C-alpha positions in Angstrom: -19.4 -32.1 0.7 -18.7 -30.8 4.3 -17.2 -27.4 5.1 -14.1 -29.3 6.2 -13.5 -30.2 2.6 -13.0 -26.5 1.8 -10.5 -25.8 4.6 -7.7 -24.9 2.2 -9.9 -23.3 -0.4 -9.2 -19.8 0.8 -5.4 -20.3 0.6 -5.7 -22.1 -2.8 -7.7 -19.1 -4.2 -5.1 -16.6 -2.8 -2.3 -18.7 -4.3 -3.9 -18.7 -7.6 -4.5 -15.0 -7.5 -0.7 -14.6 -6.6 0.1 -16.6 -9.7 -2.4 -14.6 -11.8 -0.8 -11.2 -11.0 2.1 -11.4 -13.3 -0.2 -13.0 -16.0 -2.6 -10.0 -15.7 0.3 -7.6 -16.1 1.7 -9.5 -19.1 -1.7 -9.3 -20.8 -1.8 -5.6 -20.2 1.8 -5.1 -21.6 0.9 -7.3 -24.6 -2.2 -5.2 -25.4 -4.7 -8.0 -24.6 -7.0 -5.6 -22.8 -10.2 -7.7 -22.8 -8.2 -10.7 -21.4 -6.6 -8.5 -18.8 -9.9 -7.1 -17.8 -11.3 -10.7 -17.4 -8.3 -11.9 -15.4 -8.4 -8.8 -13.2 -12.1 -9.2 -12.6 -11.6 -12.9 -11.9 -9.0 -12.0 -9.3 -11.5 -9.7 -7.7 -14.1 -12.5 -7.5 -11.4 -14.8 -6.1 -10.5 -12.3 -3.4 -14.1 -11.9 -2.3 -14.6 -15.7 -2.4 -11.6 -16.5 -0.3 -12.5 -13.8 2.3 -16.1 -15.1 2.4 -14.9 -18.7 2.9 -12.4 -17.8 5.6 -14.9 -15.7 7.6 -18.0 -18.0 7.1 -16.2 -21.2 8.0 -13.5 -19.9 10.2 -10.8 -21.1 7.8 -8.3 -18.3 8.8 -4.6 -18.8 9.2 -1.4 -16.8 9.4 -0.5 -18.3 6.0 -3.8 -17.4 4.5 -3.6 -13.8 5.8 -0.1 -13.4 4.3 -1.1 -15.1 0.9 -4.2 -12.9 0.6 -2.3 -9.7 1.3 0.7 -10.6 -0.9 -1.6 -11.6 -3.8 -3.5 -8.3 -3.5 -0.4 -6.2 -3.3 1.4 -8.0 -6.1 -1.7 -7.7 -8.4 -2.1 -4.1 -7.8 1.5 -3.2 -8.1 2.0 -5.2 -11.3 -1.2 -3.9 -12.9 -0.4 -0.3 -12.0 3.1 -0.7 -13.4 1.8 -2.3 -16.6 -0.8 0.4 -17.1 2.0 3.0 -16.7 4.2 1.1 -19.1 1.5 1.3 -21.8 0.7 4.9 -21.1 -2.7 4.4 -19.6 -1.8 5.6 -16.1 0.2 8.6 -14.9 3.6 8.2 -13.3 2.5 10.2 -10.3 -0.3 7.7 -9.5 2.0 4.8 -9.8 4.5 6.6 -7.5 1.8 7.3 -4.8 0.6 3.7 -4.9 4.2 2.3 -4.6 5.2 4.9 -2.0 2.1 4.2 0.2 2.7 0.5 0.2 6.5 0.9 0.8 5.7 3.3 3.7 3.3 1.0 5.3 5.7 -1.9 5.0 8.5 0.2 6.3 6.4 1.6 9.2 5.5 -1.9 10.2 9.2 -3.0 10.2 10.3 0.0 12.2 7.6 -0.6 14.9 8.5 -4.4 15.0 12.3 -3.5 15.2 11.6 -1.3 18.0 10.0 -4.2 19.9 6.7 -2.6 20.2 3.6 -4.7 20.5 1.6 -3.8 17.5 -1.1 -5.6 15.8 -1.6 -4.3 12.3 -5.3 -3.7 11.4 -7.0 -2.6 8.4 -8.1 1.0 8.5 -11.3 2.3 6.8 -9.0 4.7 4.9 -7.0 1.8 3.7 -10.1 -0.2 2.6 -11.3 3.0 0.6 -8.0 3.4 -1.0 -7.8 -0.3 -2.0 -11.4 -0.1 -3.4 -10.5 3.1 -5.3 -7.3 1.5 -6.7 -9.3 -1.6 -7.8 -12.1 0.5 -9.3 -9.4 2.6 -11.1 -7.8 -0.4 -12.7 -11.1 -1.9 -13.7 -12.2 1.4 -15.2 -9.0 1.8 -17.2 -9.0 -1.8 -18.4 -12.7 -1.5 -19.4 -12.0 1.7 -21.4 -9.1 0.0 -23.0 -11.0 -3.2 -23.7 -13.9 -1.4 -25.3 -11.8 1.2 -27.1 -13.3 4.2 -25.3 -11.3 7.3 -25.0 -12.5 9.3 -21.9 -9.5 11.3 -20.8 -11.5 13.4 -18.5 -12.9 10.3 -16.7 -9.5 8.8 -16.4 -8.1 12.1 -15.0 -10.9 12.3 -12.4 -10.5 8.6 -11.5 -6.8 9.1 -11.1 -7.3 12.2 -8.9 -9.8 10.4 -6.6 -7.6 7.3 -6.4 -4.5 9.5 -5.7 -6.3 11.5 -3.0 -7.6 8.3 -1.3 -4.1 6.7 -1.6 -2.5 9.7 0.1 -5.2 9.8 2.9 -4.7 6.2 3.5 -0.9 6.6 3.7 -1.4 9.5 6.2 -3.8 7.4 8.3 -1.4 4.5 8.5 1.5 6.9 9.3 -0.6 8.2 12.2 -1.3 4.6 13.4 2.4 3.7 13.3 3.4 7.0 15.0 0.9 6.5 17.8 2.2 3.0 18.2 5.8 4.1 18.4 5.0 7.0 20.8 2.5 5.3 23.0 3.1 1.6 22.5 0.3 -0.4 23.9 -1.0 2.6 25.9 -3.8 4.8 24.6 -2.9 8.4 24.1 -4.2 10.5 27.0 
């Protein structure tokens, strides 16, 4: 089979992940912790696979970028919400995750509404925050699935995830602020 046969595979994987997000949350809400862990882990593998296919074979598209981002955001939001609903994650962490994503979306809309030429880009702080959030959800689901009570570990993981989420939000706020103040020019 030629690489051309896989042209739409990244988009298909992202679409499946988008559909899996509510299912993962439903599993968490229903107390099906092992199944939720498996679905969440499969989503992680799917995310890595679609990114690898897109980069390796040049199967990138605007639709693919949107689907990938939407699937990731929906999965994280629904899983954090479900974990909060079952008492496995603190409200303040859910609030930080939601506030960061809302602020990034709002900043992007403000910059676009102002007519500034702005190309959003992933920042290292954002990648670290996303990695921490994924790791946090995996940890909590694993602890639930295996019936392990480790409140100190969950507290430390929540604190680290929260700090990286705030740092990421501030980094993106700085990016949007620089874009709105300097536009395409570099600050002097």
